N, C-alpha and C positions, 0 to 999 in steps of 0.2 A: 480400442483398448481403453479401459477405465483407469483414470489417473487417481491414485490413492496416496494421500499424505499421512505419514505416521508421525504424530506430533509428540514432542517432549520425551523421546525415547532416550533418556539420559544415559542408560547403561548399554545401549546397542543391543537390547534384548530381542527385538523383533526378528532380526535376521538369524539369531541363534535358535529361536523357538520355532519359527515358520520356515518351511522349505520354499523360499521365494521362487526358485527355478520352476517349481511345479505349477506356478500360477503365471508364468511368463506370457502365455497366450491370452490371458484374461485380464490381468491387472498390471499396471505400471506403478510400482511403489517408489516413493521417495521418503527417506527417513530424515527427520529433523531431530538432532540430538540435543540442541540447546534451546532455551526459551527465547522467544522473540523479544527484541529490545523494546518494541512498542507495538501498538495496535496497527499503526501505519505500516510497519515492516511486515507484520503478519498478513495484512491485506495484500501487499505486493507479492509476497512469497506464495500465497495460497490461491491466487487468481485462477489458475488453470485446473484446479482439482475438483473432481466430482464427488469424492468421498474423503472424509477425515476420520482417522482412528485417533481418539484422544484419551488421555489419562485424566480422570476426574480431578478437579481443583487445580489444574495446571493452566494451560492457555485459556483465558476466558473467551468464550464465543458470545460476544455481546451482540445486541441488535445492530449497532453501527458496523461491526465487523461482518456479520452475516449478510447485511445489505450490500456490502461491497464485493461479495463473492458470487459472480453471476452463474458459474457452472456448478455450484454446490447443490447436490441432491441427497446426500446421505451423511449422517454423523453417527459414528459408532463409539460409544463411550464405555469405559470400564465402570462396573457397578450399575445400579439401577437409579441412583440419585447423583446428579451433578449440578450443583448450583452455579457452576461457571458457564452453563449453557442457558441462553435466553430462549426457552422453549416456545414462548409465544411468537417470537420473531421467526423461529424455524418453522412453526406451524403456518404462519402467514405466507411463507415462501414454499409451502408444500414439501419441505425437507423432511425426510424420514429419519427419526432418531431412535436408535436401538441401544440397549444396555447389555450387560453381561452379569453372570453370577459373580460372587466375590466371597472368598473365605474370610470370616471375621476373626478367627483365632490368632492370626499373626499380630493384630493390633493389641490384643490382650497380652500376648507373649512379650511384645515390645514394652508395654506399660510396666510389666514386671521387671524388665531389663532396667528401666529408669528407676523404679523403686529400689531395687537391689543396688544399683549403681550409686544412688544417693546414700542409702543406708550404710554402705561399706566403703564410701569414698573411692570408688573404683577408678574414676578418671585421674584423680590426684595421685593415687598410689601407682597406677600404671605409668603416668608421666614421670613420676619420681624414680621409678625403677630404671627408666632410660637415662636418667641423670645421675644414677649411681647411689641414690638414697635408699634407705631401708626402713620400713614401718614408721611413717610420719604422721599417722592419724589413728584415731580410735573409732571404730564403727558402732552401729546400733544393731541390736537383735530385733527381729520382727515379731517373734512370739510374745503375745500379751499386748501388743500395740493395737490401736484402733485404726482400722482402714475405713475411711468414709467414701462411699461411692455416690457420685452425682450421676444418677442413671442406673437402672437395673434391668436393662434389656438384654440382648444376646451377649454383648461384650461385658457388660456390668456383671452378669450372672457368672461368666467365666472368671472374672476377677474375684468375685466372692468365693467361688469354689477353691481357687488357689490360695486366697488369703486365709481361709479356714484351715487349709492343709498346712500352712505355716504356723498355725496356732494363734492367728490374729482374731480379734473381735471385729466383726464386720457390720457396718451400718449403711443405710442408703436413704437418699432423698431424690425425688424429682417431682415435677408438677403433676404427673399422672402415675405415681408409684402404685404398682399392683401389690396391695397388702397381703393378699392370699399367697402370691408367689414369693414375696419376701419371707413370710412365715414358713413356707414350705422348705426353703433352702437355708433357714436359720439366720436370716439377716434382720437386724433391728431397724425398723423404720424410725426416722427422726425428722424433725423440722430442719430446714436448711441451716438455721442459726445454731441449733444444737449440734448438728453434724460438724459444722465448721469449727465450733469451739471445743469439741471433744476429740476430734480425730488427730492422729499423728501423721497419717498419710491421707491425702485427699486426691482422688482420681476421677477425672471427668469422662463420662461416657454417655452424653446426650447428643441428639442431632441438632445442629445449629438451625435456629429459627428466630423469629423476632422475640419470643419469650425468653430465649436463652442467650441472646446477644448481650454482651457486657454483664453477664450473670455474676462474675467475680470482679468487684471494684475495690476501691480503698476501704469502703464500709465492710466488705466481707473479709478483707485481709486483717482488719482490726479485730475481728472476732477470733482469728486463728491463734493457736499456740505459737509462741516464739520459736518453739522447737519443731513446728509442723513443716511438712513438705507438700507441695502442690504438683500434681502430675496432669499433663494435658496431652492426650493423643487423639483428641476429637477434632476440634476446629479452633483456630487461633482467636477468632472474634468472640468466643465465649468468655475470655478473660480480657479485661481492659489492659492493654499492653503498657500504657503509660503508668498505670497504678501498679502493675506487676514490677516494672523496673524500679519504681520507688520502694516497693516492699522488699526487693532484693538489696537495693542500695542501702536502705536504712536498717536492714536485718530485722524487719518486722516478722518475717518467717525465716525458717532455717534454709530453705532452698526450693528450687523448682526443677522438675524434669519435663522438658518440652520436646514435642515432635512436630508441632504445628504452630503457625505464626500468622499475623495479619497480612504480611506480604511475603510471598514465596516465589523464588528462593530468597532466603533472608539476606538482605544486603551485607556485604563484607564488613562495613563499618558500623553495623547495627550495635547498639549499646548492650543488648543481651549477650552478645558473643564474649564480652569481657568480664562477666561476673564469675568469680570462683565458686559461688554457691548455685550456679545454674548448669545443669547437665543438658546439653542440646544435641538433638539428632535432626537430620535433614528430611523430615517427613518420610520415615521408613515404614510406617504402620502397615501398609498393605504391600510393601515392596518385597516380594518373595518369588522364588522360581515358580512355585506352584500357582500363585495368583497370576503372575504374568503369562504363564502358559494358558491358564483359564481365560484371561482377558483376550489375548490375541487370537486364540483358536475360536472363541465364540464370536469375536468381531468379524472374522472371516466367514463363519457360518451365517451370521446375520446378513452380511453383504450379499452372499450367494443367494440367500432366501429372498432378498428384495427383488432380485432379477427373475424370481419365479412367482412374483406377486403374492408371496406368503411370508411377509417379514416376521422373523423370530424376535422375541424379547423386545417388542416395539414399545417405546415410551410415548411417542406421539406419531 
């Protein structure tokens, strides 16, 4: 029987989505609900497993970890990109890595949750309602405001469509911005500097890579309006976290809405947790019933296909 580890299943979703009993003669599943304390702990806990089902950007499968797992033959990850896997190390071990489809709309929906939450002081007002207070802040209207999008791919395009529905002006910048596409959907192309200085809400939707790492630093914060809000549902490393903390602390910008961080889960004593002008979520961008059902169903399909020597959605 094949031993399969389900990693980082924080919400115990696997056993609710998959009928485990129907696989009892084929796979022996073990579900890990919490992150490993260290790579050494992960190495000990995962020694016996032949297959890992992983959520992208959670437990890192580094070269050093992969090399300590003698039985590992298959890695099934959510999505088609997972920078937490050392693909070269997996390839050297002849480990098959497969991905899954992913719905992108939940991330755009969550980004708007953060924008609206900041604009209307939702966290403050909701907390104050529990304390017995009534109307303690004054919100902002989105109509007429400038939404600046860093990235105009699939998610950025969704953001633009919704922004225009709210009556916002929408601009965009990226290293490889498609000007024809921007013009077609009524988005104003801008330089990075002009977008930062003109926008009331700036939302990041680019894929993390070397060219976008530390894209937003103290230099970029200094260009933004004092009344501007920065939204990040992409990857934490795109924003220099130390510079963000200083920008919030010194009120260089009005606030930030964050779903991603340099280190995840975000440590309990992390300074970002204590800013009143930061609206934080625990990386919920892709965390929906629909996505989880898609992930786990296709991971099982992938693993089944590997034993038929016809791997589905193979990454390496």
